[in-house]
C-alpha positions in Angstrom: 10.8 0.4 29.1 7.6 1.1 27.2 5.5 -1.7 25.8 6.0 -0.2 22.3 9.5 1.4 22.1 11.2 2.6 18.9 14.2 0.9 17.4 17.2 3.2 16.8 20.8 2.1 16.3 20.0 -1.5 17.4 18.5 -0.4 20.7 14.9 -0.2 21.9 14.4 3.3 23.1 11.7 5.4 24.7 10.7 8.5 22.8 11.0 12.1 23.8 7.2 12.2 23.3 4.3 9.9 23.6 1.3 9.1 21.3 -2.0 7.6 22.1 -3.5 5.1 19.6 -7.2 4.7 19.2 -9.1 1.5 18.4 -11.4 2.6 15.5 -14.0 0.0 16.5 -14.4 1.4 20.1 -13.0 5.0 19.7 -11.0 4.3 22.9 -7.3 4.6 23.5 -5.9 1.0 23.6 -2.1 1.8 23.5 0.4 4.5 24.2 3.5 4.3 22.1 6.8 6.1 22.0 7.0 9.1 19.6 10.3 10.5 18.2 11.5 14.1 18.5 13.3 15.6 15.5 16.5 14.9 17.4 15.7 11.2 17.6 14.7 11.1 14.0 18.1 12.6 13.2 19.7 9.9 15.4 17.9 7.2 13.5 19.2 8.6 10.2 22.7 8.8 11.7 22.6 5.2 12.9 21.5 4.0 9.4 24.3 6.0 7.8 26.9 4.6 10.2 25.7 1.0 9.5 25.6 1.4 5.7 29.3 0.9 4.8 29.5 -2.5 6.5 26.0 -3.7 5.5 26.5 -2.7 1.8 29.7 -4.7 1.7 28.1 -7.7 3.4 27.7 -10.6 0.9 24.3 -10.6 -0.6 23.8 -14.2 0.6 24.0 -13.0 4.2 21.6 -10.1 3.4 19.2 -12.5 1.9 19.5 -14.7 4.9 18.7 -11.8 7.2 15.5 -11.1 5.3 14.6 -14.8 5.5 15.1 -14.6 9.3 12.8 -11.6 9.5 10.2 -13.7 7.6 10.6 -16.5 10.1 10.0 -14.0 12.9 6.8 -12.8 11.3 5.6 -16.4 10.9 6.4 -17.2 14.5 4.6 -14.1 15.9 1.8 -13.8 13.4 -1.0 -14.2 15.9 0.3 -11.5 18.2 1.0 -9.0 15.4 -2.4 -9.7 13.8 -4.2 -9.0 17.1 -2.4 -5.7 17.4 -3.2 -4.9 13.8 -6.9 -5.5 14.2 -7.0 -3.4 17.3 -5.3 -0.4 15.7 -6.4 -0.7 12.1 -9.9 -2.2 12.4 -9.7 -5.0 9.8 -11.2 -8.3 10.8 -8.8 -10.7 12.4 -8.8 -13.1 9.4 -7.7 -10.3 7.2 -5.0 -9.3 9.7 -3.7 -12.8 9.8 -3.8 -12.7 6.0 -1.7 -9.6 6.1 0.9 -11.4 8.2 0.9 -14.3 5.8 1.4 -11.9 2.9 4.2 -10.1 4.8 6.0 -13.4 5.4 5.5 -14.5 1.8 6.8 -11.2 0.3 9.8 -11.2 2.5 10.7 -14.8 1.5 10.5 -13.8 -2.2 12.7 -10.8 -1.7 15.2 -13.0 -0.1 15.5 -15.0 -3.4 16.3 -11.9 -5.5 19.8 -11.1 -6.5 21.7 -8.3 -8.3 23.6 -9.9 -11.2 26.3 -8.1 -13.1 25.2 -7.6 -16.7 27.9 -7.6 -19.4 26.9 -5.3 -22.3 30.2 -5.5 -24.3 33.1 -7.9 -24.2 35.3 -7.8 -27.3 38.8 -7.1 -28.3 38.6 -3.4 -27.4 36.7 -3.3 -24.1 34.6 -5.1 -21.4 31.7 -3.1 -20.2 29.8 -4.3 -17.1 26.6 -2.9 -15.5 26.5 -3.2 -11.7 23.7 -2.4 -9.3 25.0 -0.8 -6.1 23.1 0.2 -3.0 22.0 3.8 -2.6 22.6 4.4 1.1 20.0 5.4 3.7 16.4 4.7 2.7 13.4 6.3 4.4 10.2 4.2 4.2 7.0 6.0 5.0 4.0 3.7 5.4 0.3 4.2 5.1 -2.3 3.1 7.6 -4.2 0.5 5.5 -1.7 -2.3 5.5 1.0 -1.1 7.9 3.0 -4.2 8.4 2.8 -5.5 4.8 3.8 -2.1 3.4 6.7 -1.8 5.8 7.9 -5.2 4.5 7.5 -4.0 0.9 10.1 -1.3 1.7 12.3 -3.2 4.2 12.8 -6.4 2.1 14.2 -5.0 -1.1 16.1 -2.2 0.7 18.0 -4.7 2.8 18.7 -7.2 0.0 20.0 -4.4 -2.2 22.5 -3.4 0.6 20.8 -0.3 1.9 19.9 0.6 5.5 16.5 1.9 6.4 14.5 4.2 8.7 10.8 3.2 8.7 8.0 5.5 9.9 4.5 4.1 10.2 1.4 6.2 10.1 0.5 7.9 13.4 -2.8 6.1 13.6 -1.3 2.6 13.1 2.2 2.5 14.7 1.6 -0.3 17.2 2.1 -3.5 15.2 5.0 -2.0 13.3 6.8 -1.0 16.6 6.2 -4.5 17.9 7.6 -5.9 14.7 10.7 -3.7 15.1 11.3 -5.1 18.6 11.0 -8.7 17.4 13.5 -8.3 14.5 16.0 -6.2 16.5 18.7 -8.8 16.5 18.0 -10.1 13.0 20.3 -7.5 11.5 23.3 -5.5 12.7 22.6 -2.4 14.8 21.5 0.6 12.7 20.6 -1.4 9.6 16.8 -1.2 10.5 15.4 1.7 12.5 11.8 2.3 13.3 10.4 5.5 14.7 7.0 7.0 15.2 5.6 10.5 14.9 2.3 12.4 14.7 2.9 13.5 11.1 5.4 16.2 12.1 8.6 14.5 11.0 7.9 13.8 7.4 9.5 16.9 5.9 12.6 16.5 8.1 13.1 12.9 7.0 12.4 13.5 3.3 14.6 16.5 3.0 17.5 15.2 5.1 20.8 15.4 3.2 21.9 11.9 4.4 18.8 10.2 3.0 19.4 8.8 -0.5 15.9 7.5 -1.2 12.3 7.8 0.0 9.8 5.0 -0.5 6.3 6.3 0.3 2.9 4.8 0.2 0.0 7.1 0.7 -2.0 9.9 -0.8 -1.2 11.7 -4.0 -1.2 15.1 -2.3 1.4 13.9 0.3 3.4 12.3 -2.5 3.6 15.7 -4.2 4.9 17.3 -1.0 7.6 14.6 -0.7 8.7 15.3 -4.3 9.2 18.9 -3.4 10.9 18.1 -0.1 13.4 15.8 -1.8 14.1 18.1 -4.8 17.0 20.0 -3.3 19.0 16.8 -2.9 17.5 15.0 -6.0 16.5 12.0 -3.8 15.5 8.8 -5.5 11.7 8.3 -5.0 9.3 5.5 -5.2 5.8 6.8 -4.7 2.8 4.4 -4.5 -0.1 6.9 -4.4 -3.9 7.1 -4.7 -6.0 5.3 -7.1 -9.6 5.5 -8.4 -9.5 2.1 -10.1 -12.0 1.3 -12.7 -13.8 -2.0 -13.2 -15.5 -2.4 -16.5 -18.3 -5.0 -16.6 -19.4 -6.0 -20.1 -22.8 -7.2 -20.9 -21.8 -10.8 -21.6 -20.9 -11.7 -18.0 -22.8 -14.0 -15.7 -23.9 -11.4 -13.1 -24.4 -14.0 -10.3 -20.8 -15.1 -10.7 -19.2 -11.7 -11.2 -21.1 -9.6 -8.7 -19.6 -11.2 -5.6 -16.1 -11.0 -7.1 -16.4 -7.3 -7.8 -17.9 -6.7 -4.4 -14.9 -8.3 -2.7 -12.5 -6.3 -5.0 -14.2 -3.1 -3.8 -14.7 -4.0 -0.1 -11.4 -5.6 1.0 -10.2 -3.9 4.1 -13.4 -1.9 4.3 -12.6 -0.5 0.8 -9.3 1.0 2.1 -7.1 -0.4 -0.6 -5.3 1.7 -3.1 -6.0 -0.8 -5.9 -9.6 -1.6 -4.9 -12.3 -1.4 -7.5 -13.7 2.1 -7.0 -15.5 3.0 -10.2 -17.7 0.2 -11.5 -18.8 0.8 -15.1 -21.6 -1.6 -16.0 -23.0 -2.0 -19.5 -26.6 -1.0 -20.0 -28.1 -4.4 -20.6 -27.1 -5.8 -17.2 -26.9 -2.6 -15.2 -30.1 -3.1 -13.2 -29.4 -6.8 -12.6 -25.9 -5.9 -11.3 -27.2 -3.2 -9.1 -29.7 -5.6 -7.5 -27.1 -8.3 -7.0 -24.6 -5.9 -5.4 -27.3 -4.5 -3.1 -28.3 -8.0 -2.0 -24.7 -8.9 -1.1 -24.2 -5.7 0.8 -27.3 -6.2 2.8 -26.1 -9.5 4.2 -22.6 -8.4 5.1 -21.7 -8.3 8.8 -20.1 -5.0 9.7 -18.6 -5.1 13.2 -15.5 -4.9 15.4 -12.8 -6.8 13.6 -12.0 -8.7 16.8 -15.4 -10.4 16.8 -16.0 -13.7 15.0 -18.1 -13.3 11.9 -17.2 -9.7 11.2 -16.5 -9.3 7.5 -16.1 -5.6 7.3 -14.6 -3.5 10.1 -14.7 0.2 10.8 -13.0 2.9 8.8 -9.5 3.3 10.2 -9.8 6.9 11.6 -12.2 9.6 12.1 -10.9 11.8 9.3 -11.5 9.1 6.8 -14.9 8.2 8.4 -16.1 11.8 7.9 -14.7 12.0 4.4 -16.7 8.9 3.3 -19.8 10.1 5.0 -19.4 13.4 3.1 -19.1 11.6 -0.2 -22.2 9.6 0.4 -24.2 12.7 1.4 -22.9 14.5 -1.7 -24.1 11.6 -3.9 -27.6 11.9 -2.4 -27.6 15.7 -3.0 -26.5 15.1 -6.6 -29.5 12.8 -7.2 -28.0 9.4 -6.8 -29.8 6.4 -5.4 -28.0 5.1 -2.3 -28.7 1.6 -0.9 -27.0 1.1 2.5 -24.3 3.5 3.7 -25.8 4.0 7.1 -23.5 5.3 9.9 -24.0 6.4 13.4 -26.1 5.0 16.2 -23.1 3.1 17.6 -19.6 3.7 18.8 -16.9 3.2 16.3 -16.2 4.5 12.7 -18.6 2.1 11.1 -20.3 2.6 7.7 -22.5 -0.1 6.2 -21.6 -0.9 2.5 -23.2 1.5 0.1 -24.2 0.7 -3.4 -24.7 3.9 -5.3 -26.5 4.1 -8.7 -27.6 6.8 -11.1 -24.2 8.5 -11.0 -21.9 9.7 -13.7 -18.6 11.6 -14.3 -18.8 14.9 -12.5 -20.3 13.5 -9.4 -17.8 13.5 -6.5 -18.4 9.8 -5.7 -17.2 9.0 -9.2 -14.4 11.5 -9.6 -12.8 11.2 -6.2 -11.2 8.2 -4.5 -13.6 7.2 -1.7 -11.3 4.8 0.1 -14.2 3.3 2.0 -17.1 0.8 1.7 -18.8 2.6 -1.2 -19.5 1.2 -4.7 -20.6 3.6 -7.4 -22.1 1.9 -10.5 -21.9 4.0 -13.7 -23.8 3.1 -16.8 -22.2 2.8 -20.3 -23.5 1.8 -23.6 -20.8 0.7 -26.0 -17.4 -0.8 -26.0 -16.2 2.1 -28.1 -17.0 4.8 -25.5 -15.8 3.1 -22.4 -12.0 3.5 -22.7 -12.1 7.2 -23.0 -14.5 7.5 -20.0 -12.4 5.1 -17.9 -9.2 7.0 -18.8 -10.6 10.4 -17.9 -9.4 10.1 -14.3 -6.1 11.7 -13.2 -5.3 8.4 -11.5 -4.0 5.3 -13.1 -3.0 2.7 -10.5 -5.1 -0.3 -11.6 -8.2 -1.4 -13.5 -10.0 -4.5 -14.6 -12.3 -5.7 -17.4 -14.9 -8.4 -16.9 -16.3 -10.5 -19.8 -16.9 -14.0 -21.0 -15.2 -13.1 -24.2 -11.4 -13.0 -23.6 -10.5 -11.3 -26.9 -13.2 -8.6 -26.4 -11.9 -7.9 -22.8 -8.3 -7.8 -23.9 -9.0 -5.3 -26.6 -10.4 -2.9 -24.0 -7.8 -3.8 -21.3 -4.9 -2.9 -23.6 -6.1 0.6 -23.9 -6.7 1.3 -20.2 -4.2 3.8 -18.9 -3.1 2.1 -15.6 -0.1 0.4 -14.2 -1.9 -2.9 -13.8 -5.0 -4.1 -15.7 -6.6 -7.4 -14.9 -9.1 -9.4 -16.9 -11.8 -11.2 -14.9 -10.0 -10.5 -11.6 -8.9 -7.6 -9.5 -6.2 -6.9 -6.9 -4.4 -10.1 -7.9 -0.8 -9.2 -7.0 2.3 -11.0 -6.0 6.0 -10.3 -5.0 7.1 -11.5 -8.5 4.8 -9.2 -10.4 5.9 -5.5 -10.9 3.5 -2.9 -9.5 3.5 0.6 -10.8 1.1 3.5 -11.1 0.7 5.8 -14.0 -0.4 9.5 -14.1 -1.0 10.7 -10.5 -1.0 7.3 -9.0 2.7 7.0 -8.5 6.3 7.0 -9.7 8.6 4.0 -9.8 8.0 0.3 -9.4 7.5 -2.0 -6.4 7.8 -5.8 -6.2 9.7 -8.1 -8.5 13.2 -7.7 -9.8 12.2 -4.3 -11.2 11.2 -3.2 -7.8 14.5 -4.3 -6.3 16.4 -2.3 -8.9 14.6 0.8 -7.6 16.8 0.5 -4.5 20.0 0.6 -6.4 22.3 2.9 -8.4 23.5 1.8 -11.8 27.3 1.7 -12.0 29.1 1.1 -15.3 32.6 -0.4 -15.4 34.0 0.4 -18.8 37.4 -1.3 -19.1 39.7 -0.9 -22.1 41.6 -4.0 -23.3 43.8 -2.4 -26.0 
C-alpha cells in the first residue's frame, strides 16, 4: 500500500496512476501519491451515491458526532498534518499548525449546527412547514493555498446536512489531504467521505456527472466559470468561492505606525496567497509617503525562507506557475513606471520572492487591476473620501475589503458603500465559522460558513397540510 492512498468506498486504495509532489522551497519531489483514473473517480461518486440513503436518514445528532470525531482526529494528528502541509504548500510551520487549529475549530462549530423545521403557517385551514433536506452527492474541489482547512469547510457542513462527499485536492497539494482521509476513514460509514487526487484532468468529469447534486469549489474565477458551464446541463447546486482583489482603504487620520504592520500582515499571510488578503491598498495623500516608508521598512526585515526552518515568516510561492505570474506582475509594474522596493527573486533554489512594496501606481496598471496572489503590496494614492468608493468598486471582484480610520463614523460611511461580500473596519481577514462568507460580482456565488452556509448544502422542502 502506498504511503498516500486515496479513500474510496471506505477503503484505502492505490490509484491507477501516480503523481509526484514537489516541495516549493526545494523544488525537489518529496512524495509520490496515488492518482485516480476517470474510472476510479466514477467509483468514488458511486460509493457516495450508495452511502447517501442511509447517511441522510441517520439522526443529525449522530452526523454531528461524526464531525466532532473528525475534529478530534485533526487535533490528535495536527503536528503530522502540519509538517506535510509545510512540505507541500510552503507556508511556515507555525502557519501550518494554525491551519490545523482552524480546521479543528471550524469542524467543531459545524457539529453544533442543526436544521430546524420552520413553521410559516399554522391556523384553522393549514399547517405549512419548511424543511431542509440533504441534496445527495457533493463534490468538493479544493484550492492549494489552505488545502486542509478548505476541505473541512466543505466536508463539515456537507456531512451535518446529510450529504455524502467526494473531495479532490489541488494536484500540487494533495498530500496532507490524503493523509487526513486515511486518518478519518473509520469516523464515518463507508462511502460517506471519499477523497481522490488527480492532475487537473478530472474536474470536468466530476462537475458534469449526473449523480453529483452539488459542487463546492474554491479557486480561481476562470475555473469557477468553467464549473458553472460544466454543471449547467444538470442544473447542479453551486457554491463558488473565487478570486478577490480586495481593497484596503487607509484614511488620513490613522496612526501609521500602528496600522502599517496590521495591513502588512493582512497582505502577506501565507505569502499573500489568500483570497481575502488585502491586495489593493488605497492610501490618502497626506499619509501616503509615511505609509510607503513604514511598509518598506517592515518588508526589509521579514525573513523569507523554507517554512520548515525556525524563524521563517514568509515561505515560497506554492508552485512555479504562480511564481512566474507574480514575477511577471512585478516586472510589468516596473515597465509601467512604478517604484518597486523589494520583490527580488532568483539566486537560490525554491519559489521565493521577497516582499515587494510598489508605489506610484494607479488603476490601469496590471499590479492594481489583477489579483497578484503573492507577496506584493501596491499602494495607490487617493485624495478625498468622496472619490474613493467609486475607485474601490471599479474592480470586477468583490470578495472583501477594509476601511482604516480613527473615526468610526467616517469609516463606516465608506464601508457601507463598498461592493464586497465582507467589509471590515480597522481589521482584515477576521473570519469565523459563525460568520457568513460570500463574494459579490466575480468573486463567487453562494455562502460559506455559519447557518447560512449550512443551508447551501440543503434543498428546501415545503409540507403544506390542509386541516379543513
